[in-house]
VMD Tcl script that draws the C-alpha trace (Angstrom):
set ca {
  {125.99 187.71 155.58}
  {125.29 186.09 158.89}
  {127.45 182.95 159.21}
  {124.48 180.87 160.36}
  {122.36 181.90 157.35}
  {125.24 181.15 155.00}
  {125.60 177.63 156.48}
  {121.87 176.93 156.03}
  {121.98 178.02 152.39}
  {124.92 175.72 151.68}
  {123.12 172.78 153.28}
  {119.97 173.48 151.30}
  {121.82 173.61 147.99}
  {123.65 170.36 148.76}
  {120.35 168.56 149.48}
  {120.78 168.09 153.19}
  {117.45 168.26 154.99}
  {117.05 171.00 157.58}
  {115.39 170.28 160.90}
  {111.61 169.99 160.41}
  {111.90 169.89 156.59}
  {110.03 167.05 154.77}
  {111.90 165.16 152.04}
  {111.03 166.01 148.41}
  {109.38 163.24 146.35}
  {111.77 161.50 143.94}
  {111.31 162.37 140.31}
  {109.62 159.56 138.34}
  {111.87 157.76 135.82}
  {110.59 157.64 132.27}
  {109.02 154.20 131.36}
  {111.11 151.95 129.06}
  {109.69 151.74 125.55}
  {108.14 148.34 124.63}
  {110.17 146.45 122.03}
  {108.75 146.63 118.51}
  {107.74 143.46 116.61}
  {110.88 143.84 114.52}
  {113.06 144.02 117.67}
  {111.47 140.80 118.95}
  {112.22 139.06 115.65}
  {115.79 140.41 115.79}
  {116.10 138.86 119.25}
  {115.08 135.47 117.82}
  {117.86 135.74 115.23}
  {120.50 136.67 117.78}
  {119.41 133.74 119.98}
  {119.97 131.41 116.99}
  {116.42 130.04 117.07}
  {115.29 127.78 114.16}
  {114.75 129.51 110.85}
  {111.15 128.22 110.65}
  {110.30 129.94 113.97}
  {111.76 133.25 112.78}
  {109.90 133.16 109.46}
  {106.66 132.20 111.23}
  {107.04 135.23 113.53}
  {107.63 137.50 110.52}
  {104.44 136.27 108.86}
  {102.46 136.47 112.09}
  {103.46 140.13 112.58}
  {101.61 141.06 109.40}
  {101.12 144.72 108.49}
  {102.48 145.87 111.87}
  {105.99 144.98 110.76}
  {107.97 147.95 109.43}
  {111.18 146.99 107.63}
  {113.76 149.31 106.06}
  {116.88 148.54 104.00}
  {118.96 149.36 107.08}
  {117.04 146.69 108.99}
  {117.92 144.12 106.34}
  {121.61 144.99 106.76}
  {121.32 144.77 110.54}
  {119.68 141.32 110.35}
  {122.24 140.02 107.86}
  {125.14 141.16 110.04}
  {123.47 139.37 112.98}
  {123.60 136.08 111.05}
  {120.07 135.85 109.61}
  {119.66 133.22 106.87}
  {118.82 134.08 103.27}
  {115.27 132.75 103.72}
  {114.74 135.09 106.68}
  {116.05 138.05 104.65}
  {113.65 137.13 101.82}
  {110.74 136.97 104.26}
  {111.67 140.42 105.65}
  {111.96 141.79 102.12}
  {108.48 140.49 101.32}
  {107.15 142.16 104.46}
  {108.85 145.39 103.42}
  {107.34 145.32 99.92}
  {103.95 144.24 101.25}
  {103.80 147.21 103.60}
  {104.43 149.58 100.72}
  {101.86 148.00 98.38}
  {98.90 150.26 97.61}
  {95.45 149.18 98.71}
  {93.31 147.55 96.03}
  {90.45 149.59 94.60}
  {86.97 148.39 95.69}
  {85.12 146.24 93.16}
  {82.10 147.63 91.36}
  {78.74 146.64 92.82}
  {77.67 144.92 89.63}
  {80.84 142.84 89.37}
  {81.02 139.35 90.93}
  {82.78 139.16 94.26}
  {86.55 138.66 93.78}
  {88.35 135.68 95.27}
  {89.42 136.34 98.86}
  {92.99 137.54 99.31}
  {94.93 136.12 102.22}
  {96.37 138.60 104.70}
  {100.14 138.94 104.71}
  {100.27 137.52 108.22}
  {98.06 134.46 107.60}
  {99.55 131.76 109.82}
  {98.98 129.01 107.23}
  {100.71 130.80 104.36}
  {104.30 130.27 103.26}
  {106.12 132.14 100.54}
  {106.74 129.19 98.19}
  {109.22 131.22 96.12}
  {111.51 131.46 99.16}
  {111.79 127.66 99.51}
  {114.90 126.19 97.95}
  {113.83 122.76 96.71}
  {116.18 120.36 94.95}
  {114.24 117.52 93.35}
  {116.01 114.16 93.67}
  {117.46 113.16 90.33}
  {116.59 109.84 88.76}
  {114.80 108.35 91.75}
  {111.66 107.43 89.88}
  {111.65 103.94 88.41}
  {109.63 102.52 85.55}
  {106.73 100.38 86.71}
  {106.33 96.94 85.16}
  {103.28 94.72 85.71}
  {104.07 91.02 85.43}
  {101.46 88.41 84.52}
  {101.63 84.89 85.84}
  {103.53 82.82 83.31}
  {101.36 80.48 81.26}
  {102.55 76.87 81.31}
  {99.66 75.08 79.61}
  {101.86 73.61 76.88}
  {104.20 71.89 79.36}
  {101.74 70.59 81.98}
  {102.46 66.96 81.16}
  {106.22 67.48 81.54}
  {105.67 69.29 84.85}
  {103.54 66.45 86.21}
  {106.15 63.92 85.12}
  {109.04 65.80 86.74}
  {107.37 66.56 90.08}
  {105.18 63.49 90.26}
  {102.10 65.71 90.47}
  {100.77 68.93 88.96}
  {102.62 72.01 90.21}
  {101.83 75.63 89.27}
  {105.24 76.55 87.89}
  {103.73 79.77 86.47}
  {103.44 81.19 89.98}
  {106.79 79.73 90.94}
  {108.66 81.35 88.08}
  {106.79 84.63 88.69}
  {108.07 84.57 92.30}
  {111.62 83.90 91.10}
  {111.45 86.66 88.50}
  {109.97 89.21 90.93}
  {112.69 88.42 93.46}
  {115.39 88.85 90.83}
  {114.05 92.27 89.70}
  {113.77 93.43 93.32}
  {117.42 92.50 93.92}
  {118.52 94.47 90.85}
  {116.43 97.51 91.86}
  {115.95 99.00 88.38}
  {112.15 98.59 88.19}
  {109.11 98.75 90.41}
  {107.16 95.54 89.97}
  {103.42 95.04 90.47}
  {101.58 91.76 90.03}
  {98.44 92.03 87.92}
  {96.75 89.21 89.87}
  {97.09 91.18 93.11}
  {95.80 94.34 91.40}
  {92.59 92.48 90.51}
  {92.14 91.43 94.14}
  {92.59 95.01 95.38}
  {90.15 96.37 92.80}
  {87.55 93.72 93.77}
  {87.91 94.67 97.44}
  {87.55 98.36 96.62}
  {84.46 97.70 94.49}
  {82.91 95.81 97.38}
  {83.76 98.61 99.78}
  {82.15 101.19 97.49}
  {78.92 99.21 97.32}
  {76.09 99.40 99.85}
  {76.76 95.80 100.97}
  {79.52 96.95 103.32}
  {78.85 98.99 106.47}
  {80.09 102.53 105.88}
  {83.35 103.27 107.64}
  {84.56 99.66 107.60}
  {85.56 99.30 103.96}
  {89.08 99.73 102.64}
  {90.02 103.24 101.56}
  {89.44 103.93 97.89}
  {92.63 105.05 96.23}
  {94.61 105.00 93.04}
  {96.46 101.78 92.22}
  {99.97 102.24 90.92}
  {99.70 102.32 87.14}
  {102.15 100.32 85.06}
  {104.29 101.71 82.27}
  {104.61 98.28 80.64}
  {103.26 94.74 81.00}
  {105.42 91.63 80.74}
  {103.61 88.49 79.57}
  {105.39 85.16 79.29}
  {104.70 81.58 78.26}
  {106.81 78.62 79.39}
  {107.31 76.66 76.17}
  {109.94 74.19 77.39}
  {110.36 72.74 80.86}
  {112.53 69.68 81.40}
  {114.05 68.88 78.04}
  {114.28 70.29 74.56}
  {111.20 69.13 72.63}
  {113.38 68.51 69.56}
  {114.83 65.47 71.33}
  {112.50 62.43 71.22}
  {114.49 59.74 73.00}
  {112.20 57.00 74.32}
  {112.12 57.12 78.09}
  {114.11 60.36 78.00}
  {113.97 63.36 80.30}
  {110.48 63.75 81.73}
  {108.94 60.88 79.73}
  {108.22 57.28 80.65}
  {108.02 55.22 83.82}
  {111.59 55.93 84.91}
  {110.58 59.42 86.18}
  {107.66 58.34 88.38}
  {107.97 59.74 91.88}
  {110.40 62.47 90.87}
  {113.32 63.43 88.68}
  {115.36 60.21 88.66}
  {116.96 59.85 85.25}
  {119.02 56.66 85.15}
  {120.84 57.28 81.85}
  {122.82 60.23 83.22}
  {122.95 61.75 79.74}
  {120.20 64.40 79.86}
  {120.48 68.09 80.69}
  {117.59 70.27 81.90}
  {116.24 72.97 79.58}
  {113.75 75.79 80.39}
  {112.58 78.27 77.74}
  {110.30 81.28 78.38}
  {108.76 83.11 75.42}
  {107.93 86.71 76.39}
  {106.21 89.87 75.15}
  {106.79 93.34 76.60}
  {103.72 95.52 75.92}
  {103.15 99.27 76.40}
  {100.48 99.56 79.09}
  {98.80 102.59 77.52}
  {98.96 101.97 73.78}
  {99.09 98.12 73.83}
  {102.01 98.36 71.40}
  {104.44 95.45 71.56}
  {107.78 96.88 72.71}
  {109.88 93.73 72.54}
  {109.57 89.97 72.08}
  {111.97 87.09 72.46}
  {112.92 83.93 74.31}
  {114.91 83.43 77.48}
  {116.56 80.00 77.38}
  {118.20 78.35 80.36}
  {120.18 75.11 80.24}
  {121.86 73.30 83.09}
  {125.63 73.08 82.97}
  {125.45 69.70 84.71}
  {123.80 66.48 83.66}
  {121.37 64.52 85.81}
  {122.66 64.57 89.40}
  {120.26 62.13 91.00}
  {118.41 64.76 93.10}
  {114.79 63.73 93.64}
  {112.73 66.78 92.63}
  {109.56 64.97 93.65}
  {110.78 65.05 97.25}
  {110.59 68.85 97.15}
  {106.83 68.79 96.52}
  {104.48 69.59 99.40}
  {101.24 67.72 98.91}
  {99.70 68.32 102.30}
  {96.41 70.16 102.66}
  {95.42 70.71 99.06}
  {97.14 71.39 95.74}
  {100.78 70.48 95.43}
  {103.25 73.34 95.80}
  {106.99 73.76 95.56}
  {109.14 76.70 96.61}
  {111.07 77.37 93.43}
  {113.01 80.17 95.16}
  {114.44 77.76 97.75}
  {118.11 76.75 97.68}
  {117.37 73.00 97.45}
  {115.38 73.55 94.26}
  {118.30 75.47 92.78}
  {120.57 72.50 93.49}
  {118.66 70.36 91.00}
  {119.45 70.51 87.30}
  {115.90 71.66 86.48}
  {116.28 74.39 89.15}
  {119.59 75.46 87.62}
  {118.02 75.73 84.16}
  {115.02 77.64 85.54}
  {117.19 80.21 87.32}
  {119.32 80.71 84.24}
  {116.18 81.31 82.16}
  {114.87 83.82 84.73}
  {118.22 85.64 84.79}
  {118.18 85.96 81.00}
  {114.59 87.23 81.07}
  {115.58 89.91 83.62}
  {118.53 90.87 81.41}
  {116.18 91.22 78.41}
  {113.93 93.53 80.42}
  {116.91 95.66 81.51}
  {118.08 95.89 77.88}
  {114.68 97.27 76.81}
  {114.33 99.71 79.74}
  {114.87 102.76 77.51}
  {112.02 101.70 75.22}
  {109.49 101.85 78.08}
  {107.79 105.26 78.19}
  {107.33 106.70 81.68}
  {103.83 108.00 82.29}
  {102.97 111.36 83.81}
  {101.15 110.33 86.96}
  {97.81 112.07 87.47}
  {98.01 112.03 91.24}
  {95.02 113.08 93.31}
  {95.10 113.29 97.07}
  {93.29 114.76 100.04}
  {94.56 116.98 102.82}
  {94.79 114.64 105.80}
  {96.00 117.09 108.46}
  {97.02 120.72 108.94}
  {99.62 121.38 111.64}
  {100.69 125.01 111.66}
  {102.26 125.63 108.27}
  {102.75 121.93 107.53}
  {100.13 120.35 105.27}
  {99.87 116.54 105.22}
  {98.62 114.75 102.09}
  {97.17 111.23 102.17}
  {99.51 110.01 99.42}
  {103.26 109.48 99.41}
  {106.18 107.85 97.67}
  {104.24 104.62 97.15}
  {101.76 106.59 95.03}
  {104.45 108.31 92.96}
  {104.73 111.59 94.89}
  {108.22 113.10 94.82}
  {109.92 115.92 96.68}
  {109.37 119.32 94.99}
  {106.10 118.20 93.32}
  {103.50 120.98 93.14}
  {99.81 120.47 93.82}
  {96.87 122.78 93.32}
  {94.57 122.74 96.34}
  {90.84 122.70 95.62}
  {87.91 123.31 97.90}
  {85.06 120.89 97.18}
  {82.05 123.13 96.66}
  {79.60 120.35 95.82}
  {79.57 116.63 95.14}
  {77.52 115.50 92.16}
  {75.84 112.17 92.93}
  {74.03 109.59 90.88}
  {70.32 110.00 91.75}
  {69.81 106.23 91.99}
  {73.01 104.74 93.44}
  {74.04 107.91 95.30}
  {77.63 107.35 94.16}
  {79.74 110.48 93.68}
  {80.19 110.87 89.92}
  {81.77 114.33 89.84}
  {82.75 117.28 92.03}
  {82.43 121.04 91.67}
  {85.67 122.54 92.97}
  {87.24 125.94 93.54}
  {91.00 126.48 93.55}
  {92.14 128.08 96.80}
  {95.93 127.73 96.69}
  {99.03 125.70 95.87}
  {101.21 123.30 97.80}
  {104.91 122.48 97.40}
  {106.01 119.07 98.67}
  {109.06 119.36 100.94}
  {109.13 115.87 102.51}
  {107.94 112.50 101.24}
  {107.38 109.29 103.14}
  {105.93 105.99 102.00}
  {102.24 106.79 102.55}
  {102.26 110.52 103.29}
  {103.67 113.73 101.82}
  {104.28 116.98 103.74}
  {104.36 120.38 102.11}
  {104.12 124.15 102.43}
  {100.99 126.00 101.30}
  {100.15 129.42 99.91}
  {96.67 130.51 98.97}
  {93.68 132.75 99.38}
  {91.93 130.57 101.94}
  {93.02 128.48 104.88}
  {93.49 124.81 103.85}
  {91.10 122.40 105.51}
  {91.18 118.65 106.09}
  {89.42 116.94 103.20}
  {90.33 119.49 100.52}
  {91.35 117.97 97.19}
  {94.94 118.20 95.94}
  {95.86 117.55 92.30}
  {99.42 117.29 91.05}
  {100.39 120.04 88.62}
  {101.85 118.51 85.46}
  {105.05 120.22 84.25}
}
mol new
graphics top color blue
foreach p $ca { graphics top sphere $p radius 0.5 }
foreach p [lrange $ca 0 end-1] q [lrange $ca 1 end] { graphics top cylinder $p $q radius 0.2 }
display resetview
């Protein structure tokens, strides 16, 4: 072969361009395949993103997500949490589920079924919820203590009429709050709240300005007390003795130095639902000191209306009548603690409304103050129609349709937050009723 021809052939095979020869177009590289939804979710796991974000992406993928047992192994080895594995397993089983047969024309329309990827739905079975143990306290309503039988002694001791019923109620409520075994509600305040709510529900208040109607914390038991002795034991009839005669005018100034202060409270503990008397008794307090010359009348505030005295103040406790009162209150609190086991705890029929929907978090308009606890379950109801009184236009009943369930995962004082699962998207204003166990 001609040497020149041989050289040209070698150059051509090696890719070297000959004079006058145009370059060949480069071969196109194959396009990279787009990552599948499962690959994107796997990327979230490897990047250690929050579990809630991964589960939300799984649910959002819906039927397009294809999961195999090998995928579950791959995710677990990559560090996926148990909740993520459960969500992937649900997606795997949902993809394999057969399609439902169409309903007959004559049959009523079935309830809507939420799609697997509904952004508001959460698999409630996958949520590990540990209810707090023993955090609910019995609720005791306390009446103002009646002191009608000792009004004359009270006026003699303080130099004027003082409402010791309210004073001892304040002392007793403070003592129970310090011990922390009960939740205490005052019946007098309940009446005020109910009156305000009744006014707000009437047509005399401009709509939108009245206080929100709601459930008042129900009591498990009611404590009613009567102050039967205040100042001295009525069995003692010494002339000019403790609380009697001119020597006490202007305050507690006993000159004999021989009297001790005595306070006795007779009480009844009553079941709030059945009105059955749970316990009765007396709480007696007696000063360990005799008259110490402290002028109780000086503690009275007479300015601007009825006389008052702060019976929870330290200077009242320094008097012998204050010492006896505190001892009586302490014994009454001890009696209530002793009978705690006899007080039946009520199953709270809690009703609420959906206040807000943020992604998969559902906010209820009730919280710990209304008796809601973590892990409580609610059925969520769509209000189909409100039944109103034809004359007053007040809502007397509601026609509802159950659309789902809610599991409470976080509780604050006035709000509860939970996860939802149902056939329809939850909306603000839907009714939520606690499911009784």
